[in-house]
C-alpha positions, 0 to 999 in steps of 0.5 A, a space after each residue: 233777237 240776235 245780234 252781231 255788234 260791229 267791230 273794226 281795227 279801233 272798236 271791238 265788243 264782247 260778246 260779239 254774238 248772242 241771242 236774246 228773248 223779248 224779255 231778257 237783257 244782256 250787257 255788251 262791253 265795248 272797247 275803244 283803241 284810240 292809238 291810231 286814231 287822228 284827233 277829232 270825231 269818230 263814229 261807230 255803229 252797233 246793229 242788232 237783227 230782230 225777229 219782230 216784223 215791225 223792226 228788223 234791224 235796230 241800230 245804235 251809234 257811238 260817237 267818240 272825240 279824240 285829242 292829245 292829252 297832252 293839250 290838257 293844261 297847255 299854255 298857248 304857244 300861238 296867241 302869246 303876245 299879251 300882257 297879264 294885269 291885276 285887272 281881269 274878266 272872266 270868260 267862260 266858253 261852253 262849246 265851239 261849233 264849226 261848220 267848216 270842219 272838225 274842232 279838236 282839242 288844242 286849238 287856240 282862243 285869243 281874246 282880241 281888243 276893238 284895236 285888234 291886240 291881243 289881251 288874253 288866250 287859252 287852249 280848248 279841250 273837248 268836253 270841258 268848259 274853257 275859262 280865260 282872264 281877259 286882261 285890262 289895261 295895266 294902270 301901272 303903265 299909263 303911257 301905253 294901252 295893253 289891255 281892255 277898257 271899261 265898256 269896251 267890246 271883245 272879239 274871238 279868234 280861234 287857231 287851228 294848230 293843224 292847218 295853222 289857220 286862224 278863224 274868227 268867231 261869232 259870239 252867242 252870249 249865255 250869260 253876263 256882260 257882253 262888255 268888258 268890266 273889271 270882275 265881270 263875267 261872260 258866258 258864251 259859246 262860239 260859231 266859227 266864221 270861214 277862214 279869211 272872212 271878213 265880216 262887214 256888219 258886226 251886228 248882222 250874224 253870219 248864220 240863223 241862231 237862237 241863243 239858250 234863254 237867259 236866265 234858265 231856270 227862270 222865275 217870272 220872265 226869260 230873255 230870248 236872243 236871236 239873229 237873222 243873217 237876212 230879212 225874212 218873216 219870223 214866228 217865235 212861239 212858246 209851247 209846253 213840253 206836250 206841244 201845246 201852244 202857250 204864247 206868240 212873242 214875234 210874228 212878222 217880217 224882220 230885217 237882218 240883224 240880232 234881236 232880243 225879246 222877253 216872254 213874260 210867264 205870269 199866268 203859266 204854271 211852273 214847268 218846262 217850255 219850249 221856245 220855237 223859232 220859224 223862218 224860212 222853213 227853218 225851225 230852232 228851238 230852245 227849252 226853258 224851265 220855269 220855277 215858281 
């Protein structure tokens, strides 16, 4: 097999050319210069030409994400109008997904109360979970409401520092509570809404989604949450890792909204299982580990 690795002004490899027999291997070193790259995602493709008639060309891709290192540890400078207190609820954000553009380092996350006022903020760094404290109402100032109250739901906005645009988000809860409690914890990921989007019904998701199974790993039963942006025929089935059908959880037409179902795995052995949601020609799946 002969290979020629891709090269441009920001990525290079060594050695650039080589020849290998079918039972040989060689390490290829990849060098990336991010000095002149804009923040965001970048893709390079390495191409390998093969003498195998069934695989004349083999390609492998390298994805990198660039952000300003000065954003590490930076305090918010957009979402700043909130008051810290001794009462707090921890919010762990594991991922931000954006169908309308790239999410880069330095974007700010603001936690808003039901009245629209800010009660916590943080700065997003790629490849890292972001922990933000959602502050509760300060008991030392009974005449004013600065923070969350017990049982209050929260909304999250994201500020793009490059375009100076705020975007709302749809929250996918991965663990913990969906409501504020002092000393509580919420683990979540975010799907950004279009800029200037106004959601008419908070119970109807913007897009089809299947949340990560919780808890995972699980011992006997697992909670599965999903959302439908429109009425549709829905099937949710369980398969083992080899693709064999195990159980049907949901089958039928459902109106738009957010749903939750439970799989009780009482009569199946320990192992990895696949939760598959099918609707309107779209298939979403999640994996869950059963541990006895």
